C-alpha positions as CSV (number, residue, x, y, z in Angstrom):
1,M,-188.5,10.6,-30.0
2,L,-185.3,12.8,-29.0
3,N,-185.9,16.3,-28.3
4,G,-182.1,17.5,-28.2
5,Q,-182.4,19.4,-25.5
6,H,-180.2,19.5,-21.5
7,Y,-182.2,18.0,-18.6
8,I,-182.0,20.2,-15.9
9,A,-183.7,20.2,-12.4
10,G,-186.7,18.1,-13.8
11,E,-187.0,20.6,-17.2
12,W,-185.9,20.2,-20.6
13,L,-184.1,23.1,-21.8
14,N,-182.4,24.8,-24.8
15,G,-179.0,26.3,-25.0
16,P,-178.3,29.0,-27.8
17,D,-176.6,27.0,-30.4
18,V,-176.8,23.3,-31.8
19,F,-174.5,20.4,-32.8
20,Q,-175.4,17.1,-34.6
21,A,-173.8,13.7,-34.1
22,D,-171.8,11.9,-36.1
23,N,-172.3,8.4,-38.0
24,P,-169.7,6.4,-37.5
25,S,-170.4,4.0,-40.3
26,T,-171.1,6.4,-43.1
27,G,-169.2,9.6,-41.8
28,E,-172.6,11.3,-41.9
29,K,-174.3,13.7,-39.7
30,L,-177.3,12.2,-37.8
31,P,-180.0,13.9,-38.2
32,T,-181.1,15.4,-34.5
33,K,-180.1,18.7,-33.5
34,F,-179.0,18.9,-29.8
35,Q,-178.3,22.2,-27.7
36,H,-174.6,22.9,-27.0
37,G,-174.0,23.6,-23.2
38,T,-172.7,26.7,-21.8
39,E,-171.2,28.2,-18.3
40,E,-174.6,29.5,-17.4
41,L,-176.7,25.8,-17.8
42,V,-173.4,24.6,-15.4
43,D,-174.4,27.5,-12.8
44,Q,-177.9,26.2,-12.8
45,A,-177.6,22.4,-12.5
46,V,-175.4,22.6,-9.9
47,Q,-177.0,25.3,-7.6
48,A,-180.2,22.6,-7.9
49,A,-177.9,19.5,-7.2
50,N,-176.6,21.8,-4.2
51,A,-179.8,22.7,-3.0
52,C,-181.0,19.4,-2.9
53,A,-177.7,17.5,-1.7
54,E,-178.3,17.4,2.4
55,E,-181.7,16.2,1.6
56,F,-180.4,13.5,-0.6
57,A,-177.3,12.7,1.4
58,A,-179.8,12.6,4.4
59,M,-181.9,10.1,2.7
60,L,-182.2,6.1,4.8
61,P,-180.1,3.7,1.9
62,A,-183.4,2.2,1.4
63,K,-184.7,5.1,-0.6
64,R,-181.6,5.4,-2.5
65,A,-181.6,2.2,-3.2
66,A,-185.2,1.8,-4.7
67,F,-184.4,5.0,-6.8
68,L,-181.2,2.8,-8.1
69,R,-183.3,0.3,-8.8
70,A,-185.9,2.2,-10.2
71,I,-183.3,3.6,-12.5
72,A,-182.1,0.4,-14.1
73,D,-185.6,-0.7,-14.3
74,E,-186.3,1.9,-16.7
75,I,-183.5,1.8,-18.7
76,D,-184.1,-2.0,-19.3
77,A,-187.9,-0.4,-20.0
78,R,-185.9,1.7,-23.2
79,G,-183.4,-1.0,-24.2
80,D,-184.5,-1.0,-27.7
81,E,-184.5,2.6,-28.4
82,I,-181.1,2.8,-26.5
83,T,-179.5,-0.1,-29.0
84,E,-181.2,1.4,-32.2
85,I,-179.4,4.8,-31.0
86,G,-176.6,3.8,-29.7
87,N,-175.3,1.8,-32.9
88,L,-176.3,5.0,-35.1
89,E,-173.7,7.3,-32.9
90,S,-170.9,4.4,-32.0
91,A,-171.3,2.2,-34.8
92,L,-171.2,-0.5,-32.0
93,P,-173.3,-4.1,-33.1
94,A,-176.3,-4.5,-31.5
95,A,-174.6,-7.5,-29.4
96,R,-171.7,-5.0,-27.8
97,L,-174.6,-2.9,-26.3
98,T,-176.6,-5.0,-24.8
99,G,-173.8,-6.4,-23.3
100,E,-173.2,-3.2,-22.2
101,R,-176.7,-2.4,-20.8
102,G,-176.8,-5.1,-18.9
103,R,-173.5,-4.0,-17.1
104,T,-174.8,-0.7,-16.5
105,V,-178.3,-1.9,-14.9
106,G,-176.0,-4.6,-13.4
107,Q,-173.9,-1.4,-11.8
108,L,-177.2,0.2,-10.6
109,R,-178.1,-2.7,-8.7
110,F,-175.1,-3.9,-7.0
111,F,-175.0,-0.4,-5.9
112,A,-178.4,-0.8,-4.7
113,D,-177.6,-4.0,-2.8
114,W,-174.2,-2.5,-1.2
115,I,-176.1,0.9,0.1
116,E,-178.6,-1.3,2.1
117,E,-176.1,-4.0,3.5
118,G,-174.0,-1.3,5.3
119,S,-170.5,-1.6,5.2
120,W,-169.6,1.0,3.1
121,F,-170.9,3.3,6.1
122,E,-167.5,2.1,8.2
123,A,-169.5,2.7,11.4
124,R,-167.3,2.5,13.8
125,I,-168.5,3.5,17.9
126,E,-166.3,3.7,20.7
127,T,-168.4,4.3,23.7
128,A,-167.6,6.8,26.7
129,Q,-164.9,5.4,29.7
130,P,-165.7,8.4,32.5
131,D,-163.7,6.5,34.9
132,R,-160.3,6.2,32.7
133,Q,-157.4,7.1,34.2
134,P,-155.5,9.4,34.0
135,L,-158.1,11.2,31.8
136,P,-161.8,10.1,30.9
137,K,-162.4,8.9,27.6
138,P,-165.6,10.4,25.5
139,D,-167.9,8.8,23.0
140,I,-166.7,8.5,19.9
141,R,-168.2,7.7,17.1
142,V,-167.6,7.9,13.4
143,M,-169.4,7.0,9.7
144,H,-169.0,7.9,6.1
145,K,-171.0,11.1,4.9
146,A,-171.6,12.1,1.1
147,L,-169.3,14.8,0.3
148,G,-172.2,17.3,-2.0
149,P,-172.7,17.9,-5.8
150,V,-170.5,15.4,-8.2
151,G,-169.8,16.3,-11.5
152,V,-169.1,13.2,-14.1
153,F,-168.4,13.5,-17.5
154,G,-169.2,10.4,-19.9
155,A,-166.9,8.8,-21.9
156,S,-166.2,8.7,-25.7
157,N,-165.7,4.7,-25.6
158,F,-168.5,3.0,-23.2
159,P,-172.1,5.0,-24.2
160,L,-173.8,3.1,-21.4
161,A,-171.3,2.1,-18.7
162,F,-169.1,4.9,-18.3
163,S,-171.8,7.7,-19.3
164,T,-175.1,9.1,-18.4
165,A,-176.0,6.3,-15.7
166,G,-172.5,4.9,-15.6
167,G,-170.8,3.8,-12.9
168,D,-169.3,7.2,-11.4
169,T,-172.9,8.1,-11.9
170,A,-174.1,5.3,-10.3
171,S,-171.6,5.2,-6.9
172,A,-171.9,8.8,-6.4
173,L,-176.1,8.6,-6.3
174,A,-175.6,5.3,-4.3
175,A,-173.0,7.4,-1.8
176,G,-176.0,10.4,-1.8
177,C,-174.3,13.3,-4.2
178,P,-176.4,14.9,-6.5
179,V,-174.7,14.4,-10.0
180,V,-174.6,16.9,-13.1
181,F,-173.5,15.3,-15.7
182,K,-172.1,16.1,-18.9
183,G,-172.4,14.5,-22.2
184,H,-170.3,13.1,-24.6
185,A,-170.5,15.0,-28.0
186,A,-170.3,11.5,-29.4
187,H,-173.5,9.8,-28.5
188,P,-176.2,12.7,-27.0
189,G,-179.3,10.3,-28.1
190,T,-177.7,8.0,-26.0
191,S,-177.6,10.4,-23.8
192,E,-180.9,12.0,-24.0
193,V,-182.7,8.1,-23.4
194,V,-180.5,7.1,-20.8
195,A,-181.7,10.6,-19.1
196,K,-185.1,10.1,-19.5
197,A,-184.9,6.7,-17.9
198,I,-183.7,8.8,-14.6
199,E,-186.1,11.4,-14.8
200,A,-188.6,8.6,-14.8
201,A,-187.5,7.3,-12.0
202,I,-187.2,10.7,-10.0
203,K,-190.8,11.3,-10.3
204,K,-191.4,7.5,-9.4
205,N,-189.2,7.8,-6.2
206,G,-190.3,11.6,-5.3
207,M,-186.4,12.0,-5.2
208,P,-185.7,15.8,-5.4
209,K,-185.6,17.4,-8.9
210,G,-181.9,18.6,-8.4
211,V,-180.6,15.1,-7.8
212,F,-179.7,14.5,-11.4
213,S,-178.7,16.6,-14.6
214,L,-177.6,16.2,-18.0
215,I,-175.6,18.8,-20.3
216,H,-174.8,18.1,-23.5
217,G,-171.0,18.7,-24.5
218,G,-170.4,22.0,-26.4
219,T,-166.7,23.8,-25.6
220,R,-164.0,22.8,-23.2
221,K,-165.2,25.7,-21.4
222,V,-168.3,23.8,-20.6
223,G,-166.3,20.9,-18.8
224,Q,-164.0,23.8,-17.0
225,A,-166.7,25.6,-15.7
226,L,-168.4,22.3,-14.1
227,V,-165.1,21.3,-12.4
228,A,-164.0,24.9,-11.4
229,H,-167.7,25.3,-10.2
230,P,-167.3,26.4,-6.2
231,L,-170.7,23.9,-5.3
232,I,-168.7,20.9,-6.7
233,K,-167.0,18.8,-4.4
234,A,-165.7,15.7,-6.5
235,V,-165.5,15.1,-10.1
236,G,-165.5,11.9,-12.2
237,F,-163.7,11.6,-15.4
238,T,-162.8,8.4,-18.2
239,G,-160.7,10.1,-21.2
240,S,-158.0,11.4,-22.7
241,T,-154.5,12.1,-20.6
242,G,-154.3,16.0,-22.4
243,G,-157.9,16.1,-21.3
244,G,-157.5,14.5,-18.3
245,R,-154.7,16.4,-16.8
246,A,-156.0,19.7,-17.8
247,L,-159.2,19.7,-15.6
248,F,-156.8,18.1,-13.3
249,D,-155.3,21.1,-13.0
250,I,-158.3,23.1,-12.4
251,A,-159.6,20.9,-9.6
252,V,-156.3,21.1,-7.9
253,S,-156.1,24.8,-8.6
254,R,-159.2,26.0,-7.1
255,P,-159.2,27.9,-3.9
256,E,-161.2,25.1,-2.1
257,P,-159.2,22.2,-4.2
258,I,-161.7,19.0,-4.7
259,P,-160.8,15.3,-5.9
260,F,-160.3,14.4,-9.5
261,Y,-160.8,11.0,-10.1
262,G,-159.4,10.8,-13.7
263,E,-159.3,7.3,-15.9
264,L,-156.4,8.4,-18.1
265,G,-154.2,6.2,-20.7
266,S,-152.5,2.9,-20.4
267,N,-151.0,0.1,-22.9
268,N,-151.8,-2.6,-20.1
269,P,-148.3,-4.7,-20.2
270,V,-148.4,-8.4,-21.2
271,F,-145.0,-10.1,-19.9
272,L,-144.7,-13.4,-22.0
273,M,-142.7,-15.9,-19.4
274,P,-140.3,-18.3,-21.7
275,K,-141.8,-21.3,-20.1
276,A,-145.1,-20.8,-21.4
277,M,-144.4,-19.3,-24.7
278,G,-142.2,-22.8,-25.8
279,A,-145.2,-24.8,-24.5
280,K,-148.8,-22.9,-26.4
281,A,-147.1,-19.3,-27.9
282,V,-149.8,-20.2,-31.0
283,E,-152.5,-20.1,-28.0
284,I,-151.7,-17.0,-26.6
285,A,-151.3,-15.2,-29.9
286,K,-155.0,-16.5,-30.5
287,G,-156.1,-15.1,-27.6
288,W,-154.0,-11.6,-27.7
289,V,-155.5,-11.2,-30.8
290,G,-159.2,-11.6,-29.4
291,S,-158.2,-8.9,-26.9
292,L,-156.2,-6.5,-28.7
293,T,-159.4,-6.5,-30.9
294,M,-162.3,-6.4,-28.9
295,G,-164.4,-3.6,-29.8
296,V,-161.8,-2.3,-32.5
297,G,-159.5,-1.8,-30.0
298,Q,-161.2,1.1,-27.7
299,F,-161.1,-0.4,-24.1
300,C,-159.0,1.3,-21.7
301,T,-157.7,-2.6,-20.3
302,N,-156.4,-3.1,-24.4
303,P,-153.1,-5.2,-24.2
304,G,-151.2,-2.8,-26.5
305,L,-147.5,-3.6,-24.9
306,L,-146.3,-7.0,-25.1
307,I,-142.4,-7.6,-23.4
308,A,-141.5,-11.4,-24.1
309,L,-137.9,-13.0,-24.9
310,K,-136.7,-12.8,-28.6
311,G,-136.2,-16.1,-30.7
312,A,-138.1,-18.6,-32.4
313,D,-141.3,-18.9,-29.9
314,L,-141.6,-15.0,-30.3
315,D,-141.3,-15.4,-34.2
316,A,-144.3,-18.1,-34.2
317,F,-146.3,-15.8,-31.8
318,V,-146.1,-13.0,-33.9
319,E,-146.8,-14.8,-37.4
320,T,-149.8,-16.5,-35.5
321,A,-151.3,-12.8,-34.4
322,A,-150.5,-11.3,-37.8
323,A,-152.2,-14.3,-39.5
324,E,-155.4,-14.0,-36.8
325,L,-155.2,-10.5,-37.2
326,G,-155.7,-10.5,-41.3
327,Q,-158.7,-12.5,-40.8
328,V,-160.3,-9.9,-38.4
329,G,-160.3,-6.5,-40.4
330,G,-160.5,-3.2,-39.9
331,A,-164.0,-1.5,-38.5
332,A,-165.5,2.0,-38.0
333,M,-164.1,3.7,-34.7
334,L,-166.2,5.7,-32.4
335,T,-165.2,8.8,-33.6
336,D,-163.2,10.5,-36.2
337,R,-161.1,12.3,-33.6
338,V,-160.3,8.6,-32.4
339,S,-159.9,7.5,-35.8
340,S,-157.3,10.4,-36.5
341,A,-155.3,10.0,-33.4
342,Y,-155.4,6.7,-34.0
343,H,-153.9,6.5,-37.5
344,H,-151.5,9.1,-36.5
345,V,-149.6,7.3,-33.8
346,T,-149.8,4.1,-35.6
347,D,-148.1,6.1,-39.0
348,A,-145.3,7.3,-36.5
349,M,-145.1,4.1,-34.8
350,A,-144.5,2.5,-38.2
351,G,-142.0,5.1,-39.8
352,H,-139.9,5.6,-36.8
353,A,-136.0,4.5,-37.2
354,K,-136.0,2.2,-34.0
355,V,-139.2,0.2,-34.9
356,T,-140.3,-3.2,-37.2
357,C,-143.5,-3.2,-38.7
358,A,-145.0,-6.6,-38.2
359,L,-148.8,-6.0,-39.4
360,K,-150.0,-2.7,-40.7
361,R,-152.9,-1.4,-43.5
362,R,-155.6,0.2,-43.9
363,D,-158.6,-1.3,-45.1
364,S,-160.9,1.2,-46.5
365,D,-160.5,5.1,-46.8
366,G,-163.4,5.6,-44.4
367,P,-163.1,8.7,-41.9
368,F,-163.7,6.5,-38.8
369,E,-161.7,3.3,-40.1
370,G,-159.3,1.4,-37.6
371,S,-157.5,-1.5,-38.9
372,P,-154.9,-4.0,-37.0
373,A,-151.2,-2.9,-36.6
374,I,-148.1,-4.8,-34.7
375,F,-144.9,-3.5,-34.0
376,R,-141.5,-4.8,-32.8
377,T,-138.7,-3.3,-31.0
378,T,-135.9,-4.2,-28.8
379,A,-136.1,-3.3,-24.9
380,A,-133.1,-1.5,-24.9
381,D,-134.5,0.9,-27.9
382,W,-138.4,1.2,-26.3
383,Q,-136.2,2.4,-22.9
384,A,-133.9,5.1,-25.1
385,N,-137.0,6.3,-26.9
386,P,-140.4,7.1,-24.8
387,E,-142.3,8.1,-27.6
388,L,-142.8,4.5,-28.3
389,A,-144.8,3.8,-24.8
390,E,-147.8,6.1,-25.9
391,E,-150.7,4.7,-26.0
392,M,-152.2,3.1,-29.3
393,F,-156.0,3.5,-28.7
394,G,-157.0,1.3,-31.2
395,P,-156.5,-2.3,-33.0
396,A,-152.5,-1.9,-32.3
397,G,-149.5,-3.3,-29.8
398,I,-146.2,-3.0,-29.7
399,I,-143.8,-6.0,-28.9
400,V,-140.8,-5.5,-27.2
401,E,-138.0,-7.9,-27.2
402,C,-135.9,-8.4,-24.1
403,D,-132.5,-10.6,-24.6
404,T,-132.6,-12.3,-21.1
405,P,-135.0,-12.8,-18.3
406,E,-133.2,-10.4,-16.4
407,E,-133.9,-7.8,-19.2
408,M,-137.5,-8.2,-18.4
409,V,-137.3,-8.0,-14.8
410,A,-134.9,-5.0,-15.3
411,L,-138.1,-3.5,-17.8
412,S,-140.9,-4.7,-15.4
413,A,-139.5,-1.7,-12.9
414,T,-139.1,1.2,-15.7
415,L,-142.9,1.0,-16.3
416,I,-145.3,4.1,-16.1
417,G,-148.2,3.5,-14.4
418,Q,-150.9,1.0,-16.0
419,L,-154.4,0.1,-15.5
420,T,-153.5,-3.7,-15.8
421,A,-150.7,-5.5,-16.1
422,T,-150.6,-9.3,-17.0
423,V,-148.5,-12.3,-16.9
424,H,-148.6,-15.2,-19.4
425,M,-146.9,-18.3,-17.5
426,V,-147.2,-22.0,-16.9
427,D,-145.7,-23.9,-13.6
428,A,-141.8,-23.6,-14.4
429,D,-142.3,-20.0,-15.0
430,A,-142.9,-19.4,-11.2
431,E,-139.6,-18.4,-10.4
432,L,-139.4,-15.2,-13.0
433,A,-142.9,-14.3,-12.3
434,G,-142.3,-13.5,-9.2
435,K,-139.6,-12.0,-9.6
436,L,-141.8,-9.4,-11.7
437,R,-144.5,-9.7,-9.4
438,P,-143.0,-6.3,-7.0
439,A,-142.4,-4.0,-9.9
440,L,-145.9,-5.0,-11.3
441,E,-147.7,-4.4,-7.8
442,K,-146.1,-0.8,-8.1
443,C,-147.4,0.3,-11.5
444,A,-150.5,-1.8,-12.0
445,G,-154.2,-1.1,-9.9
446,R,-155.1,-5.0,-11.3
447,I,-153.0,-8.2,-12.0
448,L,-153.5,-10.8,-14.3
449,I,-152.3,-14.2,-14.5
450,N,-153.4,-16.1,-17.9
451,G,-156.0,-13.9,-18.9
452,W,-156.4,-10.7,-20.9
453,P,-157.4,-7.2,-18.9
454,T,-160.6,-6.8,-21.1
455,G,-163.9,-7.6,-19.4
456,V,-163.5,-5.5,-16.1
457,E,-165.9,-7.8,-13.7
458,V,-168.2,-5.5,-11.0
459,C,-167.5,-7.0,-7.9
460,H,-166.4,-5.9,-4.4
461,S,-162.6,-7.0,-5.2
462,M,-162.1,-5.3,-8.7
463,V,-159.4,-2.2,-8.6
464,H,-160.0,-0.5,-12.1
465,G,-157.1,2.3,-11.5
466,G,-153.8,2.7,-11.2
467,P,-150.9,5.6,-10.6
468,Y,-150.7,8.2,-12.9
469,P,-150.8,8.5,-15.9
470,A,-153.5,5.6,-15.5
471,S,-155.5,7.8,-12.9
472,T,-155.1,10.6,-11.4
473,D,-156.0,9.1,-7.3
474,S,-153.9,5.2,-7.3
475,R,-155.9,4.8,-4.1
476,A,-159.0,4.7,-6.0
477,T,-161.0,2.6,-8.0
478,S,-163.9,3.6,-10.7
479,V,-165.3,0.2,-10.6
480,G,-166.6,-2.0,-8.2
481,S,-167.6,-1.1,-4.6
482,L,-164.6,0.7,-3.2
483,A,-165.7,2.9,-6.2
484,I,-168.5,4.6,-3.8
485,K,-165.3,5.6,-1.2
486,R,-164.2,8.6,-3.9
487,F,-167.6,10.3,-3.3
488,I,-167.8,9.9,0.7
489,R,-165.6,11.2,3.4
490,P,-165.5,10.4,7.2
491,V,-167.0,12.4,10.0
492,S,-166.6,12.2,13.9
493,Y,-169.6,12.8,16.5
494,Q,-168.2,13.5,20.0
495,A,-170.6,13.1,22.9
496,F,-173.4,13.0,21.1
497,P,-176.9,12.3,22.3
498,D,-178.5,8.9,20.8
499,A,-181.2,11.0,19.0
500,L,-178.8,13.9,17.7
501,L,-176.9,10.7,16.1
502,P,-177.2,9.5,12.3
503,E,-179.4,6.3,11.9
504,A,-175.7,4.5,11.3
505,L,-174.7,5.4,14.5
506,K,-177.4,4.8,16.8
507,D,-177.3,2.5,20.1
508,A,-180.2,0.7,18.6
509,N,-178.6,0.1,14.9
510,P,-181.8,1.0,13.0
511,L,-180.5,0.1,9.9
512,N,-179.1,-3.4,11.3
513,I,-175.5,-3.1,9.7
514,P,-172.2,-4.2,10.3
515,R,-170.2,-1.8,12.9
516,L,-167.2,-1.4,14.8
517,V,-167.7,-1.1,18.5
518,N,-164.9,-1.1,20.8
519,G,-162.8,-2.4,18.3
520,K,-165.0,-5.7,17.7
521,W,-167.2,-6.4,14.7
522,Q,-170.8,-6.7,15.5
523,M,-172.8,-8.1,12.9
524,P,-176.2,-7.6,12.1
525,K,-178.9,-9.7,13.2
């Protein structure tokens, strides 16, 4: 049973007003009434997080790892309930929600293993050299420590993997940072069920109550208050460029500026090499359709921009893609706002003087409907009209036609920041692909060959981020083990007696972790 309340430091609390989530499949309000958040509730949650921050950060990695695994177990135990409410709130099918739940618990267990392994500490030890000339060298040791309380915002398009116990929460808790989570108003019931799983894990593992709080959505002032709160030390955000930029400006304008890790907009360019198009244009087109329409196109890595040479091969590609998309049909999008924004940008694209509409329809008059669309323009017109580069968050893409390979290379150098960039090629395209690589390295966080960017692997080598506007810090990733670096900072200890050092830096290496000692790595026994 859903209670519709906020979860703050171990208590379920009410707010001053209520709201109801929508059912995207019907447009009707769901029955449960959820409490609106307030600035006062934000302060209460952050104060509780700050009160336990030192205790949580000082815990041995094994204890935090057990907590993360317990959260994963509790989420799995509520799997059917999560799928049921998630489907009602998002219109995502059961198979998608089950897969996303698997990714969510997988992330938690992944970080549990990672913090126990210990490389993330980056422990480095330089022992003293009292006889060094002309000056003695002191004993200096360094390791990473948790930043403190972290604010996390839920994303509309991933009610589990980028939400209550998603990647930002998992990496922050792994680092030793208490989390104050602002739920997304589109799926408050899903957030509550997952929060109850976290609550159970807190109780079973004896965690401090302030280690996690959930505040449901309200006015924009709730999110602004979370970012502006002087005790919050970092923020994780996934959402629109406009909303993320507004919060980023607050974060960096505070008396104490803090890191704001925002994943914002990206149209994820795909370069179709001429030899590959000559050999397999139809095959590539079918792959693009599958990636473009996955989840009704509501993925941050959706390949919405294609660059190719004009000609018969591209015409065959477009013909195949349009026919395939005709078989896909429209579907309910996540929210009325997402659907309205999608139709606004695709209507503008269809009416643009420099754009040819290869496919655009509306399969129903449903309030949340989203149907596929394909647009074409020339490289010259695309570069002369910046509005054509606007992200179409949904199952739509624009194809930019180039006259020559040289024009493709020149266009690649003009791209703004992207989460991903993809090249489809065969061996005969290697020279041209090599000319593209420097520009793609500058603009994207992840570069793919002969694949599609939807489907982000949770692993040690993943980068899910990129130059602005893809994200607000191109040095960071929100997926993979490197995500923990967003919520830690190095602290150096000079001339400390062994008894006062953190466990990771003691001479005996009680945590049995990799450490760099006097310039040489020493591996665990």
